[in-house]
N, C-alpha and C positions, 0 to 999 in steps of 0.2 A: 533697281538694285541698290540696296542700302549697305554701303561699305562703312564699317566701324574701325576705330583706331585704338591701339594699345589695349587689345582684348586679352584677358587671361584665358589660357587654353586648359586650365585645370579640369574643367568638367568635360572637355573634349578628348582627353586621353586617359586610358584606364590605369596608368601608373599614378595619375593625380599629380603630375608635375606642374607646378605653378609657373610655367613659362608664358611669355606674352607674344602675341602676334602684332607686328607693327600695323598691319591692316587685316581685316577679316570680313568675309561675306559668306552667308549660307545660301545655297542655291537649291530651288525646289523644282525647277523645270529645265529642259534642255536649252531653251532660249537664254535663261539666266546664266547657265553654265557657259554657253558660248560668249555671252556678253562679258562675263568675268574673265574668261581666257583671253579676250581680245583687248582688255585694258592695257594701258601703256606701262603699267608697273613691270619693271624688268624681271624680277623673280616672283614666281607663283608657286605655292605649295598646296597640293591637293590633299585634303583631310577626309578620311572616311569615318569609321567607328573609333579610330584612335587606339585600337586594341593590340596592334602588333608593332608598336613603335616605342622608342625611348627618345624623348626630346631632351637634348643635352643643354641647349641654351635658348634664349629668346629667338623667335623666328623673324628675321628682317625680310619680310615678303608679304604678298597678299595671300593669306590663307583662305582657300576656297573649300568650304565645308559642303560635302555632297549630301543633300537631303532629299534625293529623288525617291518617291514612294510608289508602290503598286505591285500586285502579283496578278498576272494574266495568263489564262490558258491559251497557248499558241495552237496546239492540236492535240488530239488523242485518238487512240484506237482501242481495241478490246483489252490489250495488255499493258499499254504504256500511256503516259501523259507528259506533255512538254509544258513546263511553266516558265514564263519569262518574269524575272524578279528584278525590280528596280534596285539600283546600287545602294540606295540609302536604307533599304529594309534591314532590320536587325536580323542577324544570322539565326540565332536561337528561335526567334519568333517565327521565322520561315520554316525551320525544322519542325516546330510544333504544329504549324499549319499543315505540313505534309503528314505528320503522324495522325493528326485528328481527322484527316481526310483519307487515311489509309493509303497514302502514296509512299512507296518504299524506296529506300536507297540512301537517305541521309540520317536515319535514326541513330547511327553510331556517332554522328557528328553533333549531337545535342550538346548544348551549354558551352560551345566554343564562343568566346566573346568576339565582338566586332560586327561589321556589316557585310552584306552579300557582295557588294561591289569589289571588295578587296580579297574575296575568297579565292579567285583564280590566281591572283598574283603570287600568293604563298602556296598554292595547291594544298590548302589546309587538310589535315587528316587526323584521325584518332581511331584507336581500337580496330585496326585492320581495314579501314576505309579511307580513301582519299577523295577529294573533290573531283579529280579527273574521272573517277568511276561513274559519276552521274552527270558530268558536264557535257552539254551539247554544243553551245557556242556562247559568245558574248559580244555585245555591242560596245563600241568605244568611239570617242571623239579624239581626233588628232589635235594636240595642244597648239600646234602652229597653224595648220591650214583650216582647222575647225571642221574638217570633213569627217563623216561617219564611216566606220569600218566594222565589218563582222569578222571575228576571229573564230575559226573552227577549232575542233579538238586538236587536230594535227598542227594547226598554226601556233598553238600555245606552247608547244614543246615542254610539256609537263615533266617534272622530275620530282625527287624527294624535296619538298618545300621549295620547289623551283618552278619557274615558268619563263616564257619570253619577256614577261613584264618586269622581271628582275634582271634581265640580261639585255638582249638586243633591242627590246622596245622600252627599256627603262626610261621613265620620265617623258615618254613621247605621246602616251595616250592616257585618257581618263575613261575608265570603264563605266558605262552608264546603266547597263543591265546585263544579267546573266540568265541564260536559258538552260534548264535542267531536264533531262529525260529520266522519269521516275516510273516505277512499276505500279500497276493498279491491282495486280493479283500475282499469285505464285512468286512472292517476293524472294529474292536471293539473300537470305539472312546471313549475317556474318557474326557468329558467336564464338569465334576461335580464340579470342583473348581470354586468358585465365580468369581475369577479374570479372568479366561478364559472366562466364560460366559459374563462377563462385556465387555471384548474386542470384542468378537464376536457380541454382541448386538450393540456396538458402530459402528461396521462396517456393521451392518445389514446382518450378515451371519447367516442363519437359519440351513443350512445343510453343515457344514464345511467339507473340505477335510483335509487330514493329513497335507498337506502343510499349510493350513490356521491355523490349531491348532499349528503347529510349529512356525509360524510367530507370533501368539498371545503370546506364551510362551516366545519367544525371545523379544517381545515388553515389556512384564511384567518384565522379568529378567533385561533387559537393563535399565528400568526406575528406578529400586530400588537397583540393585547390581552393584558395581563398576567394571570396566574392569581391571583385574589384570595387564594388560600391562601399565595402566595409574596410578593405585593406588594399591599397593601390598595388596593382601587378599587371603583367601582360601575359599571363599564362606561362607556357614553357619559354624560357629565355634562350636556351641553347638547343641546337639540333642534336639529335642522337648521331654520333659519329660512325661512319662506315670505315672499317679498318681491314687490313690484310689478315687472312686467316692465320698466317704464321705468327703475327704479332699477338693475336688473341691466344693461340696455343701456348706461347711462351708466358703470357700473363696468367693464363688459367692455371698453370702449374704452380704459380705463386698465390693466386687468389682463387681458391677452389670454387667459391660460390658465385663467381663472376657471371652475370646473366648475359645471354647472347641471342640474337635473331639471325639465322642464316639468310644471306642475300644470294650468294652464288658459291661455286666451288672455291673461289679465290677470296671472297669477301664476306664479312659479317657486320652486323650492326650492334653496337653496344649502347645501353641506356646511359645517356649523359647524367641523369639524376643519380644513378648508382656511383658513377665516377666522382661526382661532386661530393656526394655523401662520404665516400671513402677518403676523400681528401680533407675531410673534417669541417665542411662548411654547412652542413644541415643545421638550421637554427642560428647560424652565425649572424652577427649584427654589428655594424659600425654606425653609431648614432641612429639616424632614421633609415639607413639603407641596410637591408638584410636579406637573408635566405630563409625561405619559409621552413617552419619546423616540422611540417608533415610531408613536404615534397621539395627536395633540394634543387629541382630543376626550375623552381619559381623564385625569382627575385621580387622583393616586396618593398614598398614605401610605407614606413610606419607613420608618416605624417608630413614631414617637412624635408624629405630628401630631395636633392636636386638631381637633374639628369647626370651631371658630372659625378655626383656621389655614387650613383648606381653603376655608372660605367666604370669607375675606378674599381668598384667591388667586382664587377664582371671580369675585368682584366686580371685582378688578383686570383680569382677562381681559375681562369683560363691558364695562367702561369703555373699554379700549383698542380692542376690536373696533368699538365704536360710533364712537369718534373717527376711526378709519381708514376705515370703510366706511359709516357712518350706518345700520348694521344692528344691531338689538337682538336679542341671543341670550338665550334663557331656559333655566333649568335643566330638565333632564329628570328629575333625581332629586328626591325629596321632602325638604324641609329640615325637620328636627325641632328645634324650638326649646324 
């Protein structure tokens, strides 16, 4: 195991923040991971694809980069297939592997940045589909005892961008692989989102395949979300807030075009991007920290922004949205202090 020191994490986080790790090691096997976790270094920070995080400062810790690879068929029957995917596999590459093999269930989640191992933590989702819809189980290693544990679907306590790994089990486990249950035929296609319907209509596709849905999602995301390789970002920075219906009704009388997604008789979900845009932040920029000019939900690093620069901007946005709408928006990304 080769531990390096004073390593720049710029290429390991999609915001492109040039923070440093006091110590750094990349692990490619479970034995290497256990060895790294058992070192005497007091603080350890586990790093996956670096896509759902904002590093505010240098990390005074042993940063353990998860580089476990592999996709394995666990079992299959006439209708379904179970794939175990190592934590270090790129998420979009996994999605395209499924699409190319006609395995259905993850096509709406194409082009989401990051690695597979962190997908259950956030219960990633897009265009009407969440990870929990295809999740079977995941394997994890306890950071202290180094014992392996299988988490079932019910164990994970999935919610909207939530799981046990962000709450009760936070910082206790390292996910090493995720097993998905996918369809082999009679796919349950989800084309309910208007943007997908619009693309399919433009292409005159009435009975889409999973590949055509994935291509539609890739087209939509590419048209409004910046490529992290070209412009540092972490995708959606804020969660879409869930609010009481009474609050929405009172706001809707003032903002007639306010979009909404029903949750229950008492609650609705409002797009955070719309709130941020209405608060005047779309395309806003302070030096190298800014808000994307095509999607206000995305904060961007124009080159040399620090984590603190972006966090200050996020707090400014949060305050202004609350002043205008009395709605509290919360970060979707993890803030690393």
